[in-house]
C-alpha positions as a Markdown table, in Angstrom:
| # | Residue | x | y | z |
|---|---|---|---|---|
| 1 | Met | -112.5 | -6.0 | -1.7 |
| 2 | Thr | -109.3 | -5.0 | -2.0 |
| 3 | Ile | -106.3 | -6.4 | -0.6 |
| 4 | Ser | -106.0 | -2.5 | 0.0 |
| 5 | Ser | -109.2 | -2.3 | 1.6 |
| 6 | Ile | -108.2 | -5.8 | 3.4 |
| 7 | His | -104.9 | -5.0 | 4.5 |
| 8 | Ser | -106.9 | -1.9 | 7.0 |
| 9 | Leu | -108.5 | -4.9 | 8.0 |
| 10 | Phe | -105.5 | -7.1 | 8.9 |
| 11 | Leu | -103.5 | -3.8 | 11.0 |
| 12 | Glu | -106.5 | -4.4 | 13.1 |
| 13 | Cys | -105.1 | -7.7 | 14.0 |
| 14 | Ser | -102.9 | -9.4 | 16.3 |
| 15 | Glu | -102.0 | -11.6 | 14.2 |
| 16 | Val | -102.9 | -14.4 | 11.3 |
| 17 | Ser | -104.5 | -18.2 | 11.9 |
| 18 | Thr | -105.4 | -20.6 | 10.1 |
| 19 | Asp | -106.6 | -23.0 | 12.6 |
| 20 | Thr | -109.2 | -22.4 | 14.8 |
| 21 | Arg | -107.3 | -24.7 | 17.8 |
| 22 | Lys | -104.9 | -21.5 | 17.8 |
| 23 | Ile | -106.8 | -18.7 | 17.8 |
| 24 | Gln | -105.7 | -15.5 | 20.1 |
| 25 | Asn | -107.6 | -12.3 | 20.9 |
| 26 | Asp | -108.4 | -9.9 | 17.2 |
| 27 | Ser | -107.0 | -11.8 | 15.2 |
| 28 | Leu | -108.0 | -13.0 | 11.3 |
| 29 | Phe | -108.6 | -16.1 | 11.1 |
| 30 | Ile | -108.1 | -17.4 | 7.1 |
| 31 | Ala | -110.0 | -20.2 | 5.9 |
| 32 | Leu | -107.7 | -22.2 | 3.7 |
| 33 | Lys | -109.1 | -25.4 | 2.0 |
| 34 | Gly | -107.1 | -29.1 | 1.9 |
| 35 | Asp | -107.9 | -32.0 | 0.9 |
| 36 | Lys | -109.2 | -33.1 | 3.6 |
| 37 | Phe | -110.8 | -30.4 | 5.1 |
| 38 | Asp | -112.9 | -27.4 | 4.8 |
| 39 | Ala | -111.9 | -24.5 | 6.8 |
| 40 | Asn | -114.7 | -22.1 | 5.8 |
| 41 | Thr | -117.0 | -24.7 | 8.4 |
| 42 | Phe | -114.9 | -23.8 | 11.1 |
| 43 | Ala | -115.6 | -19.8 | 10.2 |
| 44 | Glu | -118.1 | -18.9 | 13.0 |
| 45 | Glu | -116.0 | -21.1 | 15.9 |
| 46 | Ala | -113.2 | -18.8 | 14.8 |
| 47 | Leu | -115.1 | -15.7 | 15.9 |
| 48 | Asn | -116.6 | -17.5 | 18.9 |
| 49 | Arg | -112.8 | -18.3 | 19.8 |
| 50 | Gly | -111.8 | -14.2 | 19.2 |
| 51 | Ala | -110.7 | -13.7 | 16.0 |
| 52 | Lys | -111.8 | -9.9 | 15.0 |
| 53 | Tyr | -112.1 | -10.8 | 11.3 |
| 54 | Val | -112.7 | -14.2 | 9.2 |
| 55 | Ile | -112.2 | -14.9 | 5.6 |
| 56 | Ile | -114.0 | -17.6 | 4.2 |
| 57 | Asp | -114.0 | -18.1 | -0.3 |
| 58 | Asp | -118.1 | -20.4 | 0.7 |
| 59 | Lys | -120.6 | -17.5 | 0.6 |
| 60 | Asn | -123.0 | -20.6 | 2.4 |
| 61 | Phe | -120.9 | -19.2 | 5.0 |
| 62 | Tyr | -120.9 | -16.0 | 5.9 |
| 63 | Ile | -121.9 | -14.5 | 8.9 |
| 64 | Asn | -122.0 | -10.9 | 9.4 |
| 65 | Glu | -120.0 | -7.8 | 8.8 |
| 66 | Lys | -116.5 | -9.9 | 10.4 |
| 67 | Thr | -117.0 | -11.7 | 7.4 |
| 68 | Ile | -114.8 | -10.9 | 4.4 |
| 69 | Leu | -115.9 | -12.7 | 1.7 |
| 70 | Val | -112.9 | -13.6 | -1.2 |
| 71 | Glu | -112.8 | -16.0 | -4.6 |
| 72 | Asp | -109.7 | -18.0 | -3.1 |
| 73 | Ser | -108.4 | -17.7 | 0.4 |
| 74 | Leu | -105.6 | -19.0 | -0.1 |
| 75 | Arg | -104.9 | -16.9 | -3.0 |
| 76 | Thr | -106.2 | -13.9 | -0.8 |
| 77 | Leu | -103.4 | -15.1 | 1.4 |
| 78 | Gln | -101.0 | -15.3 | -0.4 |
| 79 | Glu | -101.9 | -11.4 | -1.8 |
| 80 | Leu | -101.7 | -10.0 | 1.3 |
| 81 | Ser | -98.7 | -10.9 | 2.1 |
| 82 | Lys | -97.1 | -9.8 | -0.4 |
| 83 | Phe | -98.8 | -6.2 | -0.1 |
| 84 | His | -97.7 | -6.2 | 3.8 |
| 85 | Arg | -94.3 | -7.0 | 2.5 |
| 86 | Asn | -94.0 | -4.2 | 0.2 |
| 87 | Tyr | -96.3 | -1.5 | 2.5 |
| 88 | Leu | -93.2 | -2.2 | 5.2 |
| 89 | Lys | -90.3 | -2.4 | 3.4 |
| 90 | Ile | -88.2 | -4.0 | 5.4 |
| 91 | Pro | -85.1 | -5.9 | 3.7 |
| 92 | Ile | -85.5 | -9.5 | 3.5 |
| 93 | Ile | -82.7 | -12.2 | 3.3 |
| 94 | Ala | -84.2 | -16.2 | 1.6 |
| 95 | Leu | -82.8 | -18.7 | 1.6 |
| 96 | Thr | -82.9 | -22.3 | -0.5 |
| 97 | Gly | -81.2 | -25.1 | -0.7 |
| 98 | Ser | -81.9 | -29.1 | -0.3 |
| 99 | Asn | -79.9 | -29.6 | 2.5 |
| 100 | Gly | -79.4 | -27.5 | 5.8 |
| 101 | Lys | -81.8 | -24.5 | 5.1 |
| 102 | Thr | -83.4 | -24.5 | 8.3 |
| 103 | Thr | -80.5 | -25.3 | 10.3 |
| 104 | Thr | -78.7 | -22.5 | 8.6 |
| 105 | Lys | -81.6 | -19.6 | 8.7 |
| 106 | Glu | -81.9 | -20.5 | 12.7 |
| 107 | Leu | -78.3 | -19.8 | 12.8 |
| 108 | Ile | -78.5 | -16.5 | 10.7 |
| 109 | Gln | -81.7 | -15.8 | 13.1 |
| 110 | Ala | -79.2 | -16.3 | 16.1 |
| 111 | Ile | -76.7 | -14.2 | 15.1 |
| 112 | Leu | -78.8 | -11.4 | 13.7 |
| 113 | Ser | -80.9 | -11.2 | 16.3 |
| 114 | Lys | -78.0 | -10.2 | 18.2 |
| 115 | Gln | -77.8 | -6.2 | 16.7 |
| 116 | Tyr | -81.2 | -6.2 | 14.8 |
| 117 | Lys | -84.6 | -7.4 | 15.3 |
| 118 | Thr | -85.7 | -9.9 | 13.7 |
| 119 | Ile | -88.5 | -12.6 | 11.9 |
| 120 | Ala | -87.4 | -15.9 | 11.1 |
| 121 | Thr | -89.3 | -18.8 | 9.6 |
| 122 | Ile | -90.4 | -21.0 | 12.1 |
| 123 | Gly | -89.8 | -24.2 | 11.9 |
| 124 | Asn | -90.3 | -25.2 | 8.7 |
| 125 | Leu | -92.9 | -23.7 | 7.1 |
| 126 | Asn | -91.3 | -22.9 | 4.1 |
| 127 | Asn | -93.9 | -23.2 | 1.6 |
| 128 | His | -96.9 | -21.6 | -0.3 |
| 129 | Ile | -99.0 | -20.7 | 2.8 |
| 130 | Gly | -96.1 | -20.8 | 5.5 |
| 131 | Val | -93.5 | -18.1 | 3.5 |
| 132 | Pro | -96.7 | -16.0 | 3.3 |
| 133 | Leu | -97.5 | -16.5 | 7.2 |
| 134 | Thr | -94.4 | -15.3 | 7.6 |
| 135 | Leu | -94.5 | -12.4 | 6.1 |
| 136 | Leu | -98.0 | -11.2 | 7.5 |
| 137 | Arg | -95.4 | -11.4 | 10.9 |
| 138 | Leu | -93.4 | -8.7 | 10.2 |
| 139 | Ala | -93.9 | -5.5 | 12.2 |
| 140 | Lys | -93.4 | -2.2 | 11.6 |
| 141 | Asp | -90.6 | -2.8 | 14.1 |
| 142 | Thr | -88.2 | -5.3 | 12.1 |
| 143 | Glu | -85.7 | -4.7 | 10.9 |
| 144 | Ile | -85.0 | -7.8 | 8.9 |
| 145 | Gly | -86.6 | -10.6 | 8.1 |
| 146 | Ile | -85.8 | -14.1 | 7.1 |
| 147 | Ile | -87.2 | -16.7 | 4.8 |
| 148 | Glu | -86.7 | -20.1 | 4.2 |
| 149 | Met | -88.0 | -21.2 | 1.2 |
| 150 | Gly | -88.3 | -25.4 | 0.2 |
| 151 | Ala | -90.0 | -27.1 | -3.4 |
| 152 | Asn | -90.1 | -29.6 | -4.5 |
| 153 | His | -91.0 | -28.5 | -8.3 |
| 154 | Gln | -90.4 | -26.3 | -11.2 |
| 155 | Lys | -91.0 | -22.1 | -10.2 |
| 156 | Glu | -91.6 | -22.7 | -6.9 |
| 157 | Ile | -89.3 | -20.7 | -5.8 |
| 158 | Gln | -89.7 | -17.9 | -8.9 |
| 159 | Phe | -93.5 | -18.2 | -6.9 |
| 160 | Leu | -92.4 | -17.9 | -3.4 |
| 161 | Cys | -89.7 | -15.0 | -4.2 |
| 162 | Glu | -92.4 | -13.0 | -6.2 |
| 163 | Leu | -94.2 | -12.5 | -2.6 |
| 164 | Ala | -91.4 | -12.2 | -0.6 |
| 165 | Met | -89.6 | -10.0 | -3.1 |
| 166 | Pro | -86.3 | -10.6 | -1.2 |
| 167 | Asp | -83.0 | -8.0 | -1.1 |
| 168 | Tyr | -81.1 | -10.5 | -0.4 |
| 169 | Gly | -80.1 | -14.5 | -1.1 |
| 170 | Tyr | -78.8 | -18.5 | -0.6 |
| 171 | Ile | -78.5 | -21.8 | -1.8 |
| 172 | Thr | -77.2 | -23.6 | 0.8 |
| 173 | Asn | -76.5 | -26.6 | -1.5 |
| 174 | Phe | -76.9 | -28.7 | -5.0 |
| 175 | Gly | -78.3 | -32.0 | -3.7 |
| 176 | Lys | -80.3 | -35.0 | -4.8 |
| 177 | Ala | -84.3 | -33.9 | -2.8 |
| 178 | His | -87.1 | -34.0 | -4.1 |
| 179 | Leu | -86.0 | -35.8 | -7.2 |
| 180 | Glu | -89.2 | -36.3 | -8.4 |
| 181 | Gly | -91.3 | -33.7 | -8.7 |
| 182 | Phe | -87.5 | -31.8 | -10.0 |
| 183 | Gly | -86.8 | -34.3 | -12.7 |
| 184 | Gly | -83.6 | -35.6 | -11.9 |
| 185 | Val | -80.4 | -33.6 | -10.3 |
| 186 | Glu | -80.3 | -30.7 | -13.7 |
| 187 | Gly | -83.9 | -30.1 | -12.1 |
| 188 | Val | -82.7 | -29.4 | -8.5 |
| 189 | Ile | -80.4 | -27.5 | -9.6 |
| 190 | Lys | -82.5 | -25.2 | -11.8 |
| 191 | Gly | -85.5 | -25.3 | -9.1 |
| 192 | Lys | -83.2 | -24.2 | -6.6 |
| 193 | Ser | -81.9 | -21.3 | -8.8 |
| 194 | Glu | -84.6 | -19.9 | -9.5 |
| 195 | Ile | -83.4 | -17.5 | -6.2 |
| 196 | Tyr | -81.0 | -16.1 | -8.4 |
| 197 | Glu | -82.7 | -15.2 | -10.9 |
| 198 | His | -84.8 | -13.3 | -9.1 |
| 199 | Leu | -81.9 | -11.7 | -7.2 |
| 200 | Ile | -80.2 | -11.2 | -10.6 |
| 201 | Lys | -83.3 | -9.6 | -12.5 |
| 202 | Asn | -83.7 | -7.3 | -9.4 |
| 203 | Asn | -80.1 | -6.1 | -8.7 |
| 204 | Lys | -79.9 | -7.5 | -5.5 |
| 205 | Leu | -77.3 | -9.1 | -3.6 |
| 206 | Ile | -76.0 | -13.6 | -3.6 |
| 207 | Phe | -74.4 | -15.0 | -0.8 |
| 208 | Val | -72.1 | -17.4 | -2.0 |
| 209 | Asn | -70.5 | -20.1 | -0.7 |
| 210 | Tyr | -67.3 | -20.0 | -3.1 |
| 211 | Asp | -66.2 | -24.2 | -2.7 |
| 212 | Asp | -69.0 | -24.8 | -4.4 |
| 213 | Ser | -68.4 | -24.7 | -7.9 |
| 214 | Ile | -71.8 | -24.8 | -9.0 |
| 215 | Gln | -72.9 | -21.6 | -7.2 |
| 216 | Asn | -69.5 | -19.7 | -7.4 |
| 217 | Asp | -69.6 | -20.3 | -11.4 |
| 218 | Lys | -73.7 | -18.9 | -11.8 |
| 219 | Thr | -73.0 | -16.4 | -9.6 |
| 220 | Lys | -69.4 | -15.2 | -10.9 |
| 221 | Asn | -71.0 | -12.1 | -12.6 |
| 222 | Glu | -73.3 | -10.9 | -10.6 |
| 223 | Ile | -73.1 | -8.4 | -7.4 |
| 224 | Arg | -72.4 | -11.2 | -4.7 |
| 225 | Tyr | -71.0 | -11.8 | -0.8 |
| 226 | Thr | -68.4 | -14.9 | -0.4 |
| 227 | Phe | -66.7 | -17.1 | 2.2 |
| 228 | Ser | -64.7 | -19.9 | 1.1 |
| 229 | Thr | -62.6 | -22.4 | 3.5 |
| 230 | Asn | -59.9 | -23.0 | 0.0 |
| 231 | Glu | -59.8 | -19.4 | -1.6 |
| 232 | Ile | -58.5 | -16.3 | 0.5 |
| 233 | Asn | -59.9 | -13.6 | -1.7 |
| 234 | Val | -63.6 | -13.8 | -0.8 |
| 235 | Asn | -65.2 | -11.5 | 2.1 |
| 236 | Val | -65.1 | -14.2 | 4.6 |
| 237 | Tyr | -61.8 | -16.4 | 5.2 |
| 238 | Ile | -62.7 | -19.6 | 7.0 |
| 239 | Asp | -59.5 | -21.3 | 8.6 |
| 240 | Lys | -60.1 | -24.2 | 9.5 |
| 241 | Ile | -62.9 | -26.5 | 10.0 |
| 242 | Glu | -63.0 | -29.7 | 12.6 |
| 243 | Ala | -65.5 | -31.9 | 13.3 |
| 244 | Ser | -65.4 | -34.9 | 16.3 |
| 245 | Pro | -68.4 | -34.8 | 16.6 |
| 246 | Met | -69.2 | -31.4 | 17.1 |
| 247 | Val | -68.4 | -28.6 | 14.7 |
| 248 | Glu | -65.5 | -26.5 | 15.3 |
| 249 | Ile | -64.2 | -23.0 | 13.2 |
| 250 | Lys | -61.7 | -21.3 | 13.5 |
| 251 | Tyr | -61.8 | -17.7 | 11.5 |
| 252 | Asn | -59.9 | -14.1 | 12.0 |
| 253 | Thr | -58.3 | -15.7 | 15.1 |
| 254 | Val | -61.8 | -16.6 | 16.6 |
| 255 | Arg | -62.4 | -20.2 | 17.3 |
| 256 | Ile | -65.9 | -21.3 | 17.7 |
| 257 | Lys | -66.9 | -24.3 | 19.1 |
| 258 | Ser | -70.8 | -25.1 | 18.2 |
| 259 | Asn | -73.5 | -27.7 | 19.2 |
| 260 | Leu | -73.7 | -29.0 | 15.8 |
| 261 | Ile | -72.6 | -32.8 | 14.9 |
| 262 | Gly | -71.1 | -32.9 | 11.8 |
| 263 | Ile | -68.6 | -31.6 | 8.8 |
| 264 | Tyr | -72.0 | -31.6 | 6.8 |
| 265 | Asn | -72.8 | -28.6 | 9.5 |
| 266 | Ala | -69.6 | -26.8 | 8.7 |
| 267 | Asn | -70.9 | -24.7 | 5.8 |
| 268 | Asn | -74.0 | -23.8 | 7.7 |
| 269 | Ile | -72.3 | -21.9 | 10.4 |
| 270 | Asn | -69.9 | -20.7 | 7.7 |
| 271 | Ala | -73.0 | -19.1 | 5.5 |
| 272 | Ala | -74.4 | -17.8 | 8.6 |
| 273 | Ile | -70.5 | -16.4 | 9.8 |
| 274 | Ala | -70.7 | -14.5 | 6.2 |
| 275 | Ile | -73.9 | -13.3 | 7.0 |
| 276 | Gly | -73.2 | -11.9 | 9.8 |
| 277 | Asn | -69.9 | -9.9 | 8.8 |
| 278 | Tyr | -71.8 | -8.3 | 6.4 |
| 279 | Phe | -74.9 | -7.0 | 8.9 |
| 280 | Lys | -71.7 | -5.7 | 10.2 |
| 281 | Ile | -72.3 | -7.7 | 13.6 |
| 282 | Ser | -69.2 | -8.1 | 16.3 |
| 283 | Asp | -67.1 | -11.7 | 16.0 |
| 284 | Val | -67.7 | -11.6 | 20.0 |
| 285 | Leu | -71.3 | -11.6 | 19.4 |
| 286 | Ile | -71.2 | -14.2 | 16.2 |
| 287 | Lys | -69.0 | -16.7 | 18.6 |
| 288 | Glu | -71.7 | -16.0 | 21.3 |
| 289 | Ala | -74.3 | -16.7 | 19.1 |
| 290 | Ile | -72.9 | -20.0 | 17.1 |
| 291 | Glu | -72.4 | -21.4 | 20.7 |
| 292 | Asn | -75.8 | -21.1 | 22.0 |
| 293 | Tyr | -77.5 | -22.4 | 19.4 |
| 294 | Ile | -79.2 | -25.6 | 20.1 |
| 295 | Pro | -80.3 | -27.8 | 17.5 |
| 296 | Glu | -83.7 | -29.7 | 18.2 |
| 297 | Asn | -86.8 | -31.4 | 16.8 |
| 298 | Asn | -84.9 | -34.0 | 15.3 |
| 299 | Arg | -82.0 | -32.4 | 13.4 |
| 300 | Ser | -78.4 | -33.3 | 14.1 |
| 301 | Gln | -79.1 | -33.6 | 17.4 |
| 302 | Leu | -76.3 | -35.6 | 20.1 |
| 303 | Ile | -78.0 | -37.9 | 22.6 |
| 304 | Gln | -77.0 | -39.7 | 25.3 |
| 305 | Lys | -79.7 | -42.7 | 25.9 |
| 306 | Ser | -78.3 | -44.8 | 29.1 |
| 307 | Ser | -74.6 | -46.0 | 27.7 |
| 308 | Asn | -75.2 | -45.1 | 24.4 |
| 309 | Glu | -74.6 | -41.8 | 21.9 |
| 310 | Ile | -77.0 | -41.0 | 19.3 |
| 311 | Ile | -76.7 | -38.9 | 16.8 |
| 312 | Leu | -79.8 | -37.9 | 15.9 |
| 313 | Asp | -80.6 | -36.9 | 12.5 |
| 314 | Ala | -84.2 | -38.4 | 11.8 |
| 315 | Tyr | -86.0 | -34.9 | 10.8 |
| 316 | Asn | -85.6 | -36.0 | 7.0 |
| 317 | Ala | -83.2 | -37.8 | 4.2 |
| 318 | Asn | -82.2 | -37.8 | 0.8 |
| 319 | Pro | -79.2 | -39.2 | -0.6 |
| 320 | Ser | -77.0 | -35.8 | -0.3 |
| 321 | Ser | -77.5 | -35.4 | 3.4 |
| 322 | Met | -77.3 | -39.7 | 3.7 |
| 323 | Tyr | -74.1 | -39.2 | 2.3 |
| 324 | Ala | -73.3 | -36.7 | 4.6 |
| 325 | Ala | -74.2 | -38.3 | 7.7 |
| 326 | Ile | -72.4 | -41.2 | 6.7 |
| 327 | Thr | -69.5 | -40.3 | 5.8 |
| 328 | Asn | -69.1 | -38.1 | 8.9 |
| 329 | Leu | -69.8 | -41.6 | 11.3 |
| 330 | Ile | -67.2 | -43.1 | 9.1 |
| 331 | Gln | -64.6 | -40.2 | 10.0 |
| 332 | Ile | -65.7 | -40.4 | 13.7 |
| 333 | Asp | -63.1 | -42.7 | 16.2 |
| 334 | Lys | -65.6 | -44.8 | 18.4 |
| 335 | Thr | -64.9 | -48.7 | 18.7 |
| 336 | Thr | -68.1 | -49.1 | 18.4 |
| 337 | Lys | -70.6 | -47.3 | 15.6 |
| 338 | Ile | -73.7 | -48.4 | 14.5 |
| 339 | Ala | -76.0 | -46.3 | 11.5 |
| 340 | Ile | -79.9 | -47.2 | 11.5 |
| 341 | Leu | -81.0 | -45.9 | 8.3 |
| 342 | Gly | -84.4 | -45.4 | 6.8 |
| 343 | Asp | -86.0 | -45.3 | 4.0 |
| 344 | Met | -85.4 | -42.0 | 1.7 |
| 345 | Phe | -88.5 | -41.1 | -0.2 |
| 346 | Glu | -89.6 | -38.6 | -3.1 |
| 347 | Leu | -86.9 | -39.9 | -5.5 |
| 348 | Gly | -88.8 | -41.8 | -7.9 |
| 349 | Ser | -87.3 | -43.5 | -10.6 |
| 350 | Asp | -84.4 | -43.3 | -9.1 |
| 351 | Ser | -85.5 | -44.4 | -5.5 |
| 352 | Leu | -83.3 | -48.2 | -6.2 |
| 353 | Ile | -80.1 | -47.0 | -7.6 |
| 354 | Glu | -79.8 | -44.5 | -4.5 |
| 355 | His | -80.9 | -46.6 | -1.9 |
| 356 | Lys | -78.3 | -49.1 | -3.6 |
| 357 | Lys | -75.3 | -46.5 | -4.2 |
| 358 | Ile | -76.2 | -46.2 | -0.1 |
| 359 | Ile | -75.5 | -49.4 | 0.9 |
| 360 | Asn | -73.0 | -49.2 | -1.1 |
| 361 | Leu | -70.9 | -47.0 | 0.5 |
| 362 | Ile | -71.4 | -48.4 | 3.7 |
| 363 | Lys | -71.1 | -52.2 | 3.4 |
| 364 | Asn | -67.5 | -52.5 | 3.0 |
| 365 | Glu | -67.1 | -50.8 | 6.7 |
| 366 | Ser | -66.4 | -53.4 | 8.8 |
| 367 | Lys | -66.2 | -50.7 | 12.4 |
| 368 | Ile | -69.8 | -50.2 | 11.4 |
| 369 | Ile | -72.7 | -52.6 | 11.9 |
| 370 | Thr | -76.0 | -50.9 | 9.5 |
| 371 | Phe | -79.2 | -51.6 | 9.9 |
| 372 | Phe | -81.8 | -50.8 | 7.1 |
| 373 | Ile | -84.8 | -50.0 | 7.3 |
| 374 | Gly | -88.2 | -50.2 | 4.8 |
| 375 | Lys | -89.2 | -50.9 | 1.3 |
| 376 | Tyr | -86.6 | -49.8 | -0.2 |
| 377 | Phe | -83.3 | -50.7 | 1.1 |
| 378 | Tyr | -85.0 | -54.3 | 1.7 |
| 379 | Ser | -85.3 | -54.3 | -2.5 |
| 380 | Asn | -81.7 | -53.9 | -2.4 |
| 381 | Lys | -80.5 | -55.8 | 0.3 |
| 382 | Val | -76.8 | -58.0 | -0.1 |
| 383 | Asn | -75.0 | -60.4 | 2.3 |
| 384 | Ser | -72.7 | -58.7 | 4.2 |
| 385 | Pro | -71.2 | -59.7 | 7.5 |
| 386 | Asn | -72.2 | -55.9 | 9.4 |
| 387 | Thr | -74.7 | -55.0 | 7.1 |
| 388 | Phe | -78.9 | -56.2 | 8.1 |
| 389 | Phe | -82.1 | -55.8 | 6.2 |
| 390 | Phe | -85.6 | -54.9 | 7.9 |
| 391 | Glu | -88.3 | -54.3 | 5.5 |
| 392 | Asn | -90.6 | -52.3 | 8.6 |
| 393 | Tyr | -90.0 | -50.9 | 11.0 |
| 394 | Asn | -92.4 | -53.1 | 13.8 |
| 395 | Thr | -89.6 | -56.0 | 12.4 |
| 396 | Phe | -86.4 | -54.0 | 13.2 |
| 397 | Ser | -88.2 | -52.5 | 16.7 |
| 398 | Glu | -89.2 | -55.9 | 17.8 |
| 399 | Tyr | -85.7 | -57.0 | 17.0 |
| 400 | Leu | -84.2 | -54.2 | 18.4 |
| 401 | Lys | -85.8 | -55.1 | 21.7 |
| 402 | Glu | -83.9 | -58.8 | 22.5 |
| 403 | Asn | -80.6 | -56.9 | 20.9 |
| 404 | Lys | -79.6 | -53.2 | 22.6 |
| 405 | Pro | -76.3 | -52.1 | 21.9 |
| 406 | Ile | -74.5 | -51.1 | 24.5 |
| 407 | Glu | -71.3 | -48.4 | 24.7 |
| 408 | Ala | -71.9 | -47.4 | 20.9 |
| 409 | Leu | -72.5 | -44.5 | 18.7 |
| 410 | Ile | -75.8 | -44.7 | 16.8 |
| 411 | Leu | -76.5 | -42.0 | 14.3 |
| 412 | Ile | -80.4 | -42.7 | 12.9 |
| 413 | Lys | -81.1 | -41.2 | 9.6 |
| 414 | Gly | -84.5 | -41.4 | 7.3 |
| 415 | Ser | -86.8 | -39.6 | 5.7 |
| 416 | Arg | -89.5 | -37.9 | 7.8 |
| 417 | Gly | -92.2 | -40.5 | 6.5 |
| 418 | Met | -90.4 | -43.3 | 8.7 |
| 419 | Ala | -90.1 | -41.1 | 12.2 |
| 420 | Leu | -87.3 | -42.6 | 13.3 |
| 421 | Glu | -87.1 | -40.7 | 16.5 |
| 422 | Lys | -89.3 | -44.1 | 17.4 |
| 423 | Val | -86.1 | -45.9 | 18.0 |
| 424 | Leu | -84.9 | -44.3 | 20.8 |
| 425 | Glu | -88.2 | -45.5 | 23.0 |
| 426 | Val | -86.7 | -48.6 | 22.6 |
| 427 | Leu | -82.8 | -47.8 | 23.2 |
């Protein structure tokens, strides 16, 4: 069956599902394979739960005329999403970067949805499966699509761009993330810049943080829309930034008080402002959208627990975001400050040296008590009056139960695998 024919059947369906536990009536179920599962085995269950059609790639699970047998279900999902994107021809904004992708995407959607009907990536479903599923959520009445793209190796962004065919693009930053897969910082820059290559080749527009020298240099001769806090001769000039601890922005005489913590979130807000300006959203609506945006999912959340204020930033971590979070904690004026920091993953051969850099950054900060958790930090442990090292979370948890802080500002940050939000249960 051709992709065009499959698309016609898709248009009869209410949505696409890859999980029988979340099947909706009249949905299209696509059976994907993983390392530990084969969803072909759930095809009959999907039909019984209300799916209108099922796509499988194993003939042994063929059921009836509602079964669409293909060579590769994943490739069919991807090709179907590309066909659907071209079928609708909706303007699409794509964004990638080492840090801040999801927050920036959510801010962009908050602003653009004030005036347009938008569809955006849910959470961080930003990979070779998540991007196609987002594209297949686009509807005839959608006016703008906002697609987040994640990557941990070369050519991944290029592939996602070939599916989404973005009309606009933005890179939040080039940081020390997924160094193992990209092969170092230069590899990160090369991999993320694949979005530039796609946009330039297709004469599309790039949103650029003018203050980022790499972004600026790579796009200086291209079609672009710029923002800056230093240069006046740009499309959007940000007059002033403050963070104590919430970020406040001033531009065009408008003062915006966000619910985002830390100066490192300022550029996420600035990018969303610039994109809102480009799409002719009024300053009043931009201000309203940003001020009403509340972060969640362990991303830069400010939480009150007993007598403590907690900056919960435990969704993920890499050297760049860890440095930014610590730098922000250092500049906040608070009598008692504590940092609970977990290991950073996917750094490959740079793991030990990058963890050592983080230790060196904070070990001499006399106003901050720091708890380092995990084997990489523990392997670099040093003797310092304000630093404590724990090889794993369990040993730290036992210590914390007997030594609970009082009236402190506490930063909690670590890679997703560390799951440091568990600290909240102990505090």
